[in-house]
C-alpha positions in Angstrom: 155.9 94.1 -55.5 155.3 97.7 -54.4 156.6 99.2 -51.2 153.1 99.2 -49.8 152.8 95.4 -50.3 156.2 94.9 -48.8 155.2 97.0 -45.9 152.0 94.9 -45.5 154.1 91.7 -45.3 156.4 93.3 -42.8 153.4 94.3 -40.6 152.2 90.7 -40.6 155.8 89.5 -39.7 155.7 92.0 -36.8 152.4 90.5 -35.6 153.9 87.0 -35.9 156.9 87.9 -33.7 154.6 89.2 -31.0 152.5 86.1 -31.1 155.6 83.9 -30.9 156.8 85.9 -27.9 153.6 85.8 -26.0 153.1 82.1 -26.7 156.5 81.1 -25.3 156.1 83.5 -22.4 152.9 81.8 -21.2 153.9 78.2 -22.0 157.6 77.3 -22.0 158.7 80.3 -19.9 155.9 80.0 -17.4 158.0 78.3 -14.7 161.3 79.9 -15.5 161.0 83.0 -13.4 159.7 85.3 -16.2 156.1 84.3 -15.6 155.9 85.7 -12.0 154.8 89.2 -11.0 158.3 89.6 -9.4 160.9 88.1 -11.6 163.0 85.4 -10.0 166.5 86.4 -11.2 168.1 83.2 -10.1 165.4 81.1 -11.8 165.8 83.0 -15.0 169.6 82.5 -15.0 169.2 78.8 -14.4 166.7 78.5 -17.2 168.9 80.6 -19.5 172.0 78.5 -18.9 170.0 75.3 -19.5 168.2 76.7 -22.6 170.7 79.0 -24.2 169.7 78.2 -27.8 166.0 78.8 -27.0 166.7 82.1 -25.3 168.8 83.4 -28.2 166.1 82.3 -30.6 163.4 84.1 -28.5 165.4 87.3 -28.3 166.3 87.2 -32.0 162.6 86.7 -33.1 160.9 89.2 -30.7 163.6 91.9 -31.0 165.9 91.5 -33.9 163.5 90.1 -36.5 160.8 92.3 -35.2 162.9 95.4 -35.6 164.0 94.6 -39.1 160.4 94.1 -40.2 159.4 97.2 -38.3 162.0 99.3 -40.1 160.4 98.3 -43.5 156.9 99.0 -42.2 157.9 102.4 -40.8 159.2 103.4 -44.3 156.1 102.0 -46.0 153.7 103.9 -43.7 155.8 107.1 -43.9 155.7 106.9 -47.7 151.9 106.4 -47.7 151.3 109.3 -45.3 153.7 111.6 -47.1 151.5 111.5 -50.2 148.8 113.0 -48.1 150.7 115.1 -45.6 154.5 115.5 -45.9 154.8 116.8 -42.3 153.0 113.8 -40.8 154.9 111.4 -43.0 158.2 112.8 -41.8 157.2 112.8 -38.2 156.0 109.2 -38.2 159.2 108.2 -40.0 161.3 109.8 -37.2 159.4 108.3 -34.3 159.3 104.9 -36.1 163.0 104.7 -36.7 163.7 105.7 -33.0 161.5 102.8 -31.9 163.1 100.4 -34.4 166.6 101.3 -33.1 165.6 100.8 -29.5 164.0 97.4 -30.2 167.1 96.2 -32.1 169.4 97.4 -29.3 167.3 95.5 -26.7 167.6 92.3 -28.8 171.4 92.6 -29.1 171.8 93.2 -25.4 169.4 90.3 -24.7 171.5 87.9 -26.7 174.8 89.1 -25.2 173.2 88.7 -21.7 172.3 85.1 -22.6 175.9 84.3 -23.7 177.3 86.0 -20.6 175.1 84.0 -18.3 176.2 80.8 -19.9 179.8 81.7 -19.4 179.6 83.0 -15.8 177.0 80.7 -14.1 179.1 77.5 -14.0 181.9 79.2 -12.0 180.2 82.1 -10.1 176.4 81.7 -10.0 175.9 84.8 -7.8 177.9 87.0 -10.1 175.9 85.7 -13.0 172.6 86.6 -11.3 173.9 90.1 -10.5 175.1 90.6 -14.0 171.8 89.5 -15.4 169.9 91.9 -13.2 172.1 94.8 -14.4 171.9 93.9 -18.1 168.2 93.1 -18.0 167.5 96.5 -16.6 169.2 98.0 -19.6 167.3 95.7 -21.9 164.0 96.8 -20.3 165.0 100.4 -20.5 165.5 100.1 -24.2 162.5 98.2 -25.2 161.1 95.6 -22.9 160.0 97.5 -19.8 158.1 100.4 -21.3 156.4 101.1 -24.6 156.7 104.9 -24.9 158.5 105.0 -28.2 156.2 102.4 -29.8 153.1 104.0 -28.3 154.1 107.4 -29.7 154.7 106.0 -33.2 151.5 104.0 -33.4 149.5 106.9 -32.0 151.0 109.3 -34.6 150.4 107.0 -37.5 146.8 106.5 -36.3 146.2 110.2 -35.8 147.6 110.9 -39.2 145.5 108.2 -40.7 142.4 109.7 -39.1 143.1 113.3 -40.1 144.0 112.5 -43.7 141.9 109.4 -44.2 144.9 107.2 -45.0 143.4 104.2 -43.2 140.0 102.8 -42.3 138.3 103.0 -38.9 139.5 99.6 -37.7 143.2 100.5 -38.2 142.7 104.0 -36.6 140.7 102.7 -33.7 143.1 99.9 -32.8 146.0 102.2 -33.3 144.7 104.9 -30.9 143.9 102.3 -28.2 147.3 100.6 -28.6 149.2 103.9 -28.7 147.5 105.2 -25.5 148.2 101.8 -23.8 151.9 102.2 -24.7 152.0 105.7 -23.2 150.4 104.5 -20.0 153.2 102.1 -19.4 155.2 105.0 -18.0 153.1 104.8 -14.8 154.2 101.9 -12.6 150.7 101.1 -11.1 149.4 100.8 -14.7 152.4 99.2 -16.2 151.3 95.5 -16.3 147.7 96.2 -17.6 148.9 98.9 -20.0 151.6 96.7 -21.3 149.1 93.9 -22.0 146.8 96.4 -23.8 149.8 97.6 -25.9 151.0 94.1 -26.7 147.7 92.5 -27.6 146.6 95.7 -29.3 149.8 95.8 -31.3 149.2 92.3 -32.6 145.7 93.3 -33.8 146.9 96.6 -35.2 149.8 95.1 -37.1 147.5 92.5 -38.7 144.9 95.2 -39.6 147.7 97.5 -41.1 149.2 94.5 -43.0 145.9 93.6 -44.6 145.2 97.2 -45.4 148.5 97.6 -47.2 148.3 94.3 -49.0 144.7 94.4 -50.2 143.6 98.0 -50.2 145.0 100.7 -52.5 145.1 104.2 -51.2 143.5 107.1 -53.1 146.7 108.3 -54.8 147.5 104.8 -56.2 143.9 104.5 -57.4 144.1 107.8 -59.2 147.4 106.9 -60.8 146.1 103.6 -62.1 142.9 105.3 -63.5 
């Protein structure tokens, strides 16, 4: 299996982790405190303590598994772009690895937070809530509260794909929309809407990229096979 096909599989895994996360967020987590516009910290801590295994699974899938698959995809896309433009390939590799590191860090903090809540809450619930608020802020800063790093990477990959015809119109169009959505999360009034655009757009983009890498050969590969 070539790196492009491995990257395509990784892209589909990234999409699956997003779908998994969104599904739990609007169903199982709907009454936990996460589903409200203003997060109920006490409700989240109670839910976390009662559902520790579920929370660790959620964090592991949406952050850790996502970041590992993302790292493979970043390398595959950088390799594809380097054959057309070494500079763009290197730049997308750099931005992609930055985002991958932030996502992995957010997941590790999320799991440590869950374990800490389970240990603190039975003896000092108020301290558990305060600790959760502090650690959750760090988690959001790394990868859950804004999508600047992801937006920049997807935007760069899409621009490179447009300029050098590395991808089709669907991949480029979805990437530009998703990337801009990620950048707009920096503005608080637009954060919720822009975050939804980024999240849903990323699912569609990952699927489009995955299918492109799995079933479409780029020009260089086609010439080599000829």
